[in-house]
N, C-alpha and C positions, 0 to 999 in steps of 0.2 A: 450696702455701705460693705467699709473696711473696719471690724472694731479700732482695731491698732494699725493707724498711719502716720507715724514718728517715722523723721531722718533716727539712721543707724551707722554707728559709727563715728559720728562726726559734732560732735561740740558747736550747738547754736546759742543764740541770745533769745533767753526771753522774758517780754514783758511783761505779761499774768501768769500766773496758775490759777486754773479756772475749776475744780476740781467737785465735783457733790457725791454727796455717801447718800445714795439710794437705801431706803429701807424696807429694800425685797432682799431675801438671803443670795446671795453667787448661784446661780447656775451650774459654777463646777461643784459646790461642795453637797447640793441636793444630791447632782447626779454620783458623787466617788463614797457617800457617807459610809458605808461597814469601808469599804478600803482607806481610807483617811484612819480610823479607828482603830484598824490593825496595824497600820501602819506606825500611829501611834503610841500604841500597846509597845511596841519593836523599838524605837529609839528610845523612849520615855524609861525602858527597861533599860537600855545600854547608856542611856545620861538621865540618873533619877532629879537634877537638878534644872532641865527642864520646865518649864512652865504653859499650859496653855492657858496663853492671855487670849484678847480682844484683838484685832490686828487690821486691816482695811488689804483684798485682793483687785484687783482692776477690773471690769470687764470691757471698757469705751478707753482707747486717747489716741489723741491729737496733736495735730502740731500745724498754729496756720496764723497765719501777722501776725509772727512771732510772739504766741498765744498757745499755752496748754489747754489743752480741755480733753475735759471726763469724766467718768463714771465710774463710781467702786465701791463695792457693800461688805459691812462691818463680818469679820471668817473668825474662825478660832485659826490659832496659831497652828493647832497642829495639822489643817488645813491648807495652810502656807507648806509646811513642811513637807505635805504629800506631794503639792502642783509642784513645789520647788526642786522634787529626786525625777517625782515620775512623768508630766507634763508635755505634753510636747506638743500638745493639736490645736496651742492658739487661742482660747475661746478664754482663759484668761491671761492676765498680766500682772508683775509686779512695778510697785516705784517708790521710792523714798529721797528723800533730802542725805544733801552735804552741808556742816559749817563748815567751809574750809579754811581753817582759822593759819592767821598769814603774823608771822609774830614780828617786829620793831625792825632785827635782822634780814628780815625776810626769809626767815626758815617756813615749812610747813608745819606744823602742829597735828601730826598725828596719835588714834592709840591703835595696839596691840590686844586681841579680845582672850578675856581668859580663858581658862580649859573646860569652864563647866557650862562655855557658851555655846550656841549652836554653830558659831563662827570660831570654831576655838584658835588660835595665832597666828590669825587672816589679818590685816593691818589696812585700815583706811579711819579718816574722821570719824569722832567720833556724832553717831547716831542708829537709827534704831526705825525698824517700820510704822508706815503713821499706822496712828491708832487714829479710836474713833473719839477719844477727847481733842484732836486734832483741827474738829471739822462742829465750829461755832455756829450757827445756826444752817449746818448740812454745808458749808462750804470750806472745804479745805483752808490754814491757816498753814502755811509752809514753815515760817519764821519760827512759827510758837511749837512747831515741832521742832527746831532746827534746839531752838532755848534753851526746852526743857531733857533734848538728849545729850545735848554739852552737861547739862549741870547737873544729871545723872552721873553719870561715867566721867566725869571731870571736875566736876565741884566748879570749875566754872563758869559765870557771868556771865551772858554773851548781851545779852539782854538794849546797851548803851554803844554798843561800840559799832565805830563806825564798819560800814558795809559797801560794795557795791549797788551802784545804784539800780542794779538788774541782775533776775538772775542765768543760768543757761542750763541749759539739755544736753545728757549724756547721753546716749539710749539705744542699749544692746539687748540683743533673746532675748538674754540673762537677765532684764531687767533696767531702766530708766531712773538716773537719778538727777539731782533738781539742781544744784552746787549753787553755792552764792561764799563771796567770802568776806571774811570778817578780819578785822588789824586788831590788833593788841595795839599795847604803849608800851611792852615788855620783851629783851631781847630770849630769843625762846628757851635757852638755860636756864633762866628765873624763871619762864613759864610751866619747862617741865617739874623746877622741884615743886609746885608747886597745885600738878596735876600728882607727886609724887607721895608728899603729903596726904592727900585727902584719900588715894587710893587704900594706902596705909592703916587711916582709920574708917576706914570703912567693916563691917563685918564679911562680907561676902558681896566685893566689888567685882563689877561687870567686865573690867580689864586688866590687865597684867599692866599696865603703864604706856608713859606717851612714847611715841618714835621721832623724833625730829627729823626731818628733809630737806638736806640744804641744795639739791639737785636734783637732776631726772637724769643726769648719769650714775650716779650709785642707790641704787633701790634699797630697800631692806629688804628678805626677805617671808616672803608671807605676804604681800602687795597685789590683793584682789586685781586682773585688768582694766577695770574699769578706772582705778585709781589710781594707776600707774600712768594712764591717758589725763588724770584731770594733772595731775603734779608734770607734767608733758604740758601742758595748757598752759599752768598757771607759767613757769617759769622761758616759756615763750614769747610772753606777753612782755617780762624785760630785756629780753632782746634789743 
């Protein structure tokens, strides 16, 4: 059996996401405990704002008949950081979700991550790793993750917004992103001002502020490769 059997480098439609949270530790975390601890001491000394919270890491993921099916395990953020920067064994992979916010004038509302975060200066949609709370009953709730992360980072409540009927999946060796577009009723500049006001009110905001993307031709500095492809895909839909 191939643990990770998913198409790479192409955006595909997804009818359902069925990823289960396993009760046992991830084998990768068990195997590399001392290296993980040593690495965390080093990077947290460089950035004391980092927090070793609880997230999840995949041990299996497949795409069959339009469904994304997999297994994941609860880990420390320190384990994720060590895996991200050092592992190339194929024993684990990362998946995350993007609520692609679309304004009434068809601009994409992204964010730039704050200097104190693990992805400082990077531009993508407001998002974060899946956490154990995103698995009610042991099965992932993708939209709950999207709604929570957007609210935490931007102050926007997208829970009642119109959204695409289906998800889409885009996978690279660096990770797999589950995308769903949410449609706001306001123009991009109005939404941006709301996010800016929220960021200004936060004691320790996660983001520097909003980033408006109006086309695939003029991408802002710091756009991650997966994000650039999602932007191109979105604007192709309107051609």
